[in-house]
C-alpha positions in Angstrom: 0.5 0.1 -0.2 2.7 2.3 0.8 4.7 1.2 -2.4 1.2 2.5 -4.3 0.9 5.5 -2.3 4.5 6.6 -3.1 4.2 5.9 -6.6 0.7 8.0 -7.2 2.3 11.1 -5.4 5.5 10.6 -7.8 3.6 10.2 -10.8 1.2 13.3 -9.3 4.8 15.3 -9.1 6.0 14.1 -12.3 2.8 15.2 -13.9 3.1 18.7 -12.5 6.6 19.0 -13.8 5.8 18.1 -17.1 3.0 20.2 -17.2 4.9 23.2 -16.0 7.3 22.7 -18.8 4.5 22.4 -21.8 3.3 25.8 -20.1 6.4 27.6 -20.2 7.5 26.4 -23.7 4.2 27.6 -24.9 4.4 30.5 -23.5 7.9 31.5 -24.6 7.0 30.3 -28.1 3.8 32.1 -28.5 3.3 34.8 -25.9 -0.2 33.5 -24.8 -1.4 32.5 -21.3 0.9 35.1 -19.9 -2.1 36.2 -17.9 -2.6 32.8 -16.2 -1.3 32.6 -12.9 0.8 29.7 -12.3 2.1 28.7 -8.8 5.0 26.6 -8.9 7.6 26.1 -6.1 11.0 26.8 -6.6 12.8 23.4 -6.0 15.8 24.3 -7.2 17.7 24.8 -3.9 16.2 21.4 -2.5 17.6 19.9 -5.8 21.4 21.2 -4.8 20.5 20.0 -1.5 19.6 16.4 -2.8 22.4 16.5 -5.3 25.2 17.4 -2.7 23.6 14.8 0.2 24.1 11.8 -3.1 27.5 12.9 -3.8 28.7 12.8 0.1 26.9 9.2 0.7 29.2 8.4 -2.6 32.5 9.5 -1.4 31.7 7.6 2.1 30.7 4.5 0.0 33.7 4.9 -2.4 35.9 5.4 0.7 34.5 2.2 2.6 35.7 -0.2 -0.6 38.9 1.5 -0.6 39.1 0.4 3.0 38.0 -3.1 2.2 40.3 -5.8 4.4 37.9 -8.8 4.9 39.6 -12.0 4.7 38.0 -14.9 3.1 37.8 -16.7 6.6 36.4 -13.7 8.2 33.5 -13.7 5.8 33.0 -17.7 5.9 32.9 -17.7 9.9 30.3 -14.9 9.3 28.0 -17.0 7.0 28.4 -19.8 9.6 26.1 -17.7 11.8 23.3 -18.0 9.6 23.2 -21.0 7.1 24.2 -24.5 8.2 26.4 -26.9 6.4 27.6 -25.7 2.8 31.0 -25.5 3.9 32.5 -25.7 0.2 30.0 -23.1 -1.2 30.6 -20.6 1.7 34.6 -20.9 1.2 34.4 -20.4 -2.7 32.2 -17.9 -2.3 34.1 -15.8 0.5 37.3 -16.5 -1.8 35.8 -14.7 -4.7 34.2 -11.9 -2.9 37.7 -11.2 -1.2 39.0 -11.0 -4.9 36.4 -9.1 -6.4 36.2 -6.4 -4.1 39.9 -6.2 -3.6 40.3 -5.7 -7.5 37.4 -2.8 -7.1 40.1 -1.7 -4.3 43.0 -1.3 -6.5 40.8 0.2 -9.4 39.9 2.9 -6.9 43.6 3.0 -5.7 44.3 6.3 -8.0 42.6 7.9 -11.1 46.2 8.3 -13.0 47.3 4.5 -12.5 46.2 2.3 -15.5 43.8 -0.5 -14.7 45.0 -4.0 -14.6 43.2 -6.3 -16.8 40.9 -8.3 -14.7 38.7 -11.6 -15.5 35.6 -11.1 -12.8 35.2 -13.8 -11.0 31.2 -14.3 -11.2 29.6 -17.1 -9.2 27.3 -19.9 -9.8 25.8 -21.9 -7.2 24.5 -25.2 -7.8 22.0 -27.2 -5.4 18.6 -28.3 -5.1 15.8 -25.6 -3.4 15.7 -24.4 0.4 19.4 -25.0 0.7 20.5 -21.3 1.7 21.7 -20.0 -1.6 19.7 -17.0 -1.2 20.4 -16.3 2.3 23.8 -16.7 1.9 24.2 -14.0 -0.7 21.9 -11.5 1.1 24.4 -12.1 4.3 27.6 -11.3 2.1 26.1 -8.3 0.6 24.8 -7.2 4.0 28.1 -7.7 5.7 30.3 -6.1 3.0 27.7 -3.2 3.2 26.8 -3.1 -0.5 23.5 -2.7 -2.8 22.0 -6.3 -3.5 19.0 -6.9 -5.5 17.5 -10.7 -6.3 16.2 -11.5 -9.7 14.6 -14.6 -11.3 15.9 -15.3 -14.6 12.4 -16.6 -15.9 10.9 -13.2 -15.6 13.1 -12.1 -18.7 12.8 -12.0 -22.6 15.1 -11.1 -25.4 13.2 -8.2 -26.6 11.6 -7.2 -23.2 8.2 -6.8 -24.6 7.0 -9.9 -23.4 8.5 -10.2 -19.8 11.2 -8.3 -18.6 14.3 -6.7 -20.2 17.9 -8.0 -18.9 18.8 -4.4 -18.1 15.7 -4.0 -15.7 17.9 -6.2 -12.9 20.9 -3.2 -13.2 17.8 -0.3 -12.8 16.6 -2.2 -9.8 20.0 -2.3 -8.0 20.0 1.4 -8.4 16.8 1.7 -6.9 18.1 -0.1 -4.4 21.1 1.8 -3.8 18.3 5.1 -3.2 19.1 6.0 -6.9 22.7 6.6 -6.4 24.4 5.3 -9.1 27.9 5.8 -7.9 27.0 3.4 -5.3 25.2 0.8 -7.5 28.2 0.6 -9.8 29.9 -1.9 -7.0 26.8 -3.9 -6.2 26.0 -7.6 -6.1 23.0 -9.0 -8.5 22.2 -12.0 -7.9 20.0 -14.3 -10.3 18.0 -17.3 -9.4 16.1 -19.7 -11.5 19.1 -19.4 -14.1 18.7 -23.1 -15.4 15.6 -21.9 -16.0 16.9 -20.0 -19.1 18.5 -22.8 -20.8 17.7 -23.5 -24.5 15.6 -26.4 -25.3 17.4 -29.3 -26.5 16.9 -30.1 -29.8 14.8 -27.3 -30.4 15.1 -25.8 -34.2 15.5 -22.2 -35.1 16.1 -19.7 -32.6 15.2 -20.1 -28.7 13.9 -16.4 -27.9 13.3 -17.4 -24.1 16.3 -18.9 -23.5 19.3 -18.3 -25.9 18.4 -15.1 -26.7 18.0 -14.0 -23.1 21.6 -15.9 -22.7 23.3 -13.2 -25.1 22.0 -10.4 -23.5 23.2 -11.1 -20.0 26.3 -11.9 -20.8 27.0 -8.4 -22.0 25.9 -7.4 -18.6 28.3 -9.6 -16.6 31.1 -8.8 -18.5 30.5 -4.9 -18.9 28.3 -3.2 -20.2 26.8 0.8 -19.8 23.1 0.2 -19.1 20.6 3.0 -19.7 19.0 4.0 -16.3 15.7 4.8 -18.0 13.7 1.9 -20.3 13.1 2.1 -23.6 9.6 0.2 -23.2 8.0 1.9 -20.6 6.6 5.5 -21.5 6.8 6.9 -18.2 10.6 6.3 -18.2 11.2 7.8 -21.1 9.7 10.6 -20.2 11.7 10.8 -16.9 14.6 10.7 -19.5 13.2 13.5 -21.4 13.0 15.7 -18.2 17.0 14.7 -17.2 18.2 15.5 -20.3 16.4 19.0 -20.3 17.6 19.7 -16.9 21.2 19.1 -17.8 21.8 15.7 -15.9 24.8 13.9 -17.2 24.3 11.0 -15.5 22.1 8.5 -17.6 24.0 5.2 -17.7 25.9 3.0 -15.3 28.5 0.7 -16.4 28.7 -3.0 -15.0 32.4 -3.1 -14.7 32.4 -3.7 -10.9 29.1 -5.5 -10.2 29.4 -8.7 -9.2 26.8 -11.2 -10.7 25.9 -14.1 -9.0 23.8 -17.4 -10.1 22.0 -20.0 -8.6 19.6 -22.9 -9.9 18.6 -26.6 -9.1 20.0 -28.0 -12.2 17.3 -30.9 -11.9 18.5 -32.6 -15.0 22.0 -31.9 -14.8 23.2 -35.0 -12.8 21.9 -37.2 -15.9 24.2 -35.6 -18.3 27.1 -36.1 -15.5 26.5 -39.2 -15.1 26.0 -40.4 -18.6 29.7 -38.8 -19.3 31.7 -39.9 -16.2 29.9 -43.9 -16.8 32.2 -44.6 -19.7 35.0 -43.9 -17.8 37.0 -45.8 -15.4 36.6 -43.8 -12.5 38.7 -45.4 -10.1 38.7 -47.1 -6.7 39.5 -44.0 -4.7 36.5 -41.7 -6.4 32.9 -41.5 -4.2 30.8 -41.3 -7.2 29.9 -44.9 -8.7 27.2 -45.5 -11.5 24.9 -46.1 -8.8 25.3 -43.1 -6.7 22.1 -41.1 -5.9 24.0 -38.5 -4.2 23.5 -34.9 -6.3 25.9 -33.4 -4.5 28.7 -35.8 -5.4 27.8 -35.7 -8.7 27.2 -32.4 -9.5 30.7 -31.5 -7.9 32.4 -33.1 -11.1 30.2 -30.8 -13.6 32.3 -29.3 -16.5 32.1 -26.4 -18.8 30.8 -29.4 -21.6 28.0 -30.5 -19.4 26.8 -26.8 -18.8 27.1 -26.6 -22.7 24.8 -29.9 -23.1 22.4 -28.6 -20.5 21.4 -25.4 -22.8 23.9 -22.8 -22.2 25.6 -20.9 -25.0 29.7 -21.7 -24.2 30.0 -17.7 -24.3 27.7 -17.0 -21.4 28.8 -20.1 -19.2 32.2 -19.0 -19.5 31.0 -15.5 -17.7 30.7 -17.4 -14.6 33.6 -19.0 -14.1 33.4 -19.7 -10.1 31.0 -22.9 -9.9 30.3 -24.7 -6.5 27.6 -27.4 -5.4 25.5 -27.0 -2.4 24.7 -30.0 -0.5 21.2 -31.2 0.1 20.0 -30.8 3.8 19.3 -33.9 6.0 17.2 -34.2 9.3 20.0 -33.3 11.5 20.7 -30.2 9.4 17.5 -29.0 9.7 17.5 -29.7 13.2 20.7 -27.2 13.3 18.7 -24.8 11.7 15.7 -24.6 14.4 18.4 -24.6 17.2 21.6 -23.2 16.1 20.9 -20.4 13.1 20.3 -16.7 13.9 17.6 -16.8 11.2 16.1 -19.4 12.7 12.3 -19.8 11.6 11.3 -21.2 15.1 12.9 -17.8 16.1 10.2 -16.1 14.7 7.4 -18.0 15.8 8.8 -17.6 19.6 8.6 -13.5 18.6 4.9 -14.1 16.8 3.6 -15.6 20.1 5.3 -13.0 22.6 3.4 -10.2 20.8 0.6 -11.7 22.3 1.7 -12.5 25.7 2.4 -16.2 25.1 5.7 -17.8 26.0 6.0 -20.4 23.5 8.8 -23.3 24.2 10.0 -26.4 22.1 11.1 -29.5 24.1 13.8 -31.2 22.2 11.9 -34.2 21.0 9.3 -32.1 19.3 12.3 -30.3 17.6 13.6 -33.7 16.1 10.1 -34.5 14.5 9.6 -31.4 13.1 13.4 -31.2 11.5 12.1 -35.0 10.6 9.2 -34.5 9.0 10.8 -31.0 7.3 13.1 -33.8 5.5 10.6 -35.8 4.3 9.3 -32.3 2.3 12.2 -32.4 0.5 12.1 -28.7 0.1 15.6 -27.8 2.7 14.9 -25.3 4.9 11.7 -24.3 3.3 10.3 -27.6 4.5 10.3 -26.5 8.4 8.2 -23.4 7.2 5.5 -25.9 6.0 5.8 -27.9 8.9 5.8 -25.0 11.8 2.9 -23.7 9.7 0.7 -26.8 9.9 1.5 -27.3 13.8 0.9 -23.6 14.8 -1.8 -22.3 12.8 -4.5 -22.8 15.0 -2.9 -21.9 18.1 -1.9 -18.8 16.9 -5.8 -18.4 15.7 -7.4 -19.4 18.8 -4.8 -18.7 22.0 -4.5 -14.8 21.6 -8.2 -14.5 22.5 -7.3 -16.5 25.9 -6.1 -16.0 29.2 -3.3 -18.7 28.2 0.5 -16.9 28.6 2.5 -19.9 27.9 2.5 -22.5 25.2 4.9 -25.9 25.4 5.2 -27.9 22.3 5.9 -31.9 22.7 6.6 -34.4 20.5 2.7 -35.8 21.0 1.7 -32.1 20.2 3.6 -32.3 16.9 2.0 -35.3 15.9 -1.6 -34.1 16.8 -2.2 -30.4 17.5 -5.8 -30.2 17.1 -6.0 -32.9 20.2 -3.6 -30.3 22.3 -5.3 -27.3 21.5 -8.5 -28.8 22.4 -7.2 -30.0 25.8 -5.7 -26.2 26.9 -8.9 -24.5 25.5 -10.9 -26.8 27.6 -8.6 -25.8 30.7 -9.4 -21.8 30.3 -11.8 -20.5 32.4 
């Protein structure tokens, strides 16, 4: 609702600005309407203050990047507080982050020194849903203090007329930086569901939903100048015209120092890898056999050729040189998420009940049972939300209207929450 009101307010202000510009142009060319009373607030001083504030924020941000001194182990230790398991993914991601921002720091070191050639280490995370891929990137961006935006690859099309233009993700990054282009230049773009834009195998002709999007994305991931105004949006074009009329010079953003991180489940990729390694002598020391069902161990063996066979263009997958597989979560891992992670969903439910003056506690046996049921959902950490929502739904509806101020969840309550709730309500006066 607040976003809708803000958009309406912005559109109204834009309309008034446009109306005033048309009036000024008409008066200067025809001499008419001079007698028409026009009450226009002088915004030049405020505009100048906003520009100065944005410049100050950009300078402070750039200085923070120049002072970047984090070590990979520090980043991994921070991620351990929020994401359970994924040791290899954390390690690879921490190294890639440090390498990237150390290069950015060197680039900002001296304006006169020539910048060295650098191959950007964009990252590709592979693994099932709900294992913490998005959560990893969110917390990395939070730790470093850079703008972050998450987008789904499935919403893009080659032309932008059906679906969104790939440049839109960069504009969203600018929005996440409160419109400050200088800050957005050093942000992180996280592209989820990247496996969904793979070209269909055996398709004849052009696959505009897959290959075309890949071609457009690879330009962004290397280095490209992106217009801040969409060519397919009328309102954006009006803003562009007004920006040019006001003498504003910043109309594009360069993606050279933006780090791109992509992820996907890649459900069919293990079959491609199995076919490739199945015709080789794997060796006695290998942890993978033809009969292996562990997708993590199989995905660790992925090669560029496998991605190409999966449906990615060689040029596109080449822009994602850092690749790491994420492990699936077992019941013990889900239990650790409930008890150890700082982002535990169980703590959210404890806070929810506390808002009604109810103290919620969950016994160890109940936590074990919740984790086991969540593992059977096969949706990773998202399975915890499914089970807990089913468990607490009626309690959250009924208990706030009673005198109950304490709720203890046992394993029997997890098995039959309706019966437990009935007992509690029967004891209420």
